[in-house]
C-alpha positions in Angstrom: 0.0 0.1 -0.1 1.3 3.5 -0.9 1.8 6.1 1.2 -1.1 7.6 -0.5 -3.0 5.0 0.4 -2.5 5.2 3.9 -3.3 8.8 4.0 -6.8 8.1 1.6 -7.8 5.3 4.3 -7.2 7.2 7.1 -8.8 10.3 5.7 -11.7 7.6 5.1 -11.8 6.8 8.8 -11.5 10.3 9.6 -14.5 11.0 8.4 -16.3 7.8 9.6 -15.5 9.1 13.0 -16.7 12.0 12.1 -20.1 10.9 11.0 -20.6 9.2 14.4 -19.8 12.1 16.3 -23.6 13.1 17.1 -24.3 9.2 18.4 -21.1 9.3 21.0 -22.2 12.2 22.0 -25.5 11.4 22.8 -24.4 7.9 24.5 -21.9 10.0 26.3 -24.8 12.4 27.8 -27.9 9.8 28.2 -26.2 6.9 29.8 -22.8 8.7 31.3 -20.2 6.9 29.7 -17.0 8.0 28.2 -16.2 8.8 24.9 -14.3 5.5 24.4 -16.9 3.6 25.8 -19.6 5.1 23.4 -16.9 4.5 20.7 -16.8 0.7 21.6 -20.4 0.7 21.7 -20.8 1.9 18.3 -17.7 -0.7 17.0 -15.4 2.1 16.5 -12.6 1.1 19.1 -12.3 -2.1 16.8 -12.1 0.0 13.2 -9.2 2.0 15.1 -7.0 -1.0 16.3 -7.4 -2.6 12.7 -6.6 0.6 11.0 -3.4 1.2 13.1 -2.6 -2.5 12.8 -2.8 -2.6 9.2 -0.5 0.3 8.7 2.1 -1.1 11.0 2.1 -4.2 9.6 2.4 -2.1 6.4 5.4 -0.1 7.4 6.9 -3.3 8.6 6.5 -5.3 5.1 8.2 -2.3 3.5 11.0 -1.7 5.7 11.9 -5.6 5.0 11.8 -5.4 1.5 14.1 -2.3 1.5 16.4 -4.4 4.1 16.8 -6.7 1.5 18.1 -5.0 -1.3 
């Protein structure tokens, strides 16, 4: 995955997280839970962790390719 693709994916993720902000705020206010708990309830925490893991995996793969040269 190129750096541009990583940036595009991160941008999509940020837009997606922004679209959930009202739901996060409602859960926090009405249920009295933290923002992190609200994100977990909406299934956003897993997506963030998966995206971060994909970025790390890609970086490790690219470092391995440059080390083989």
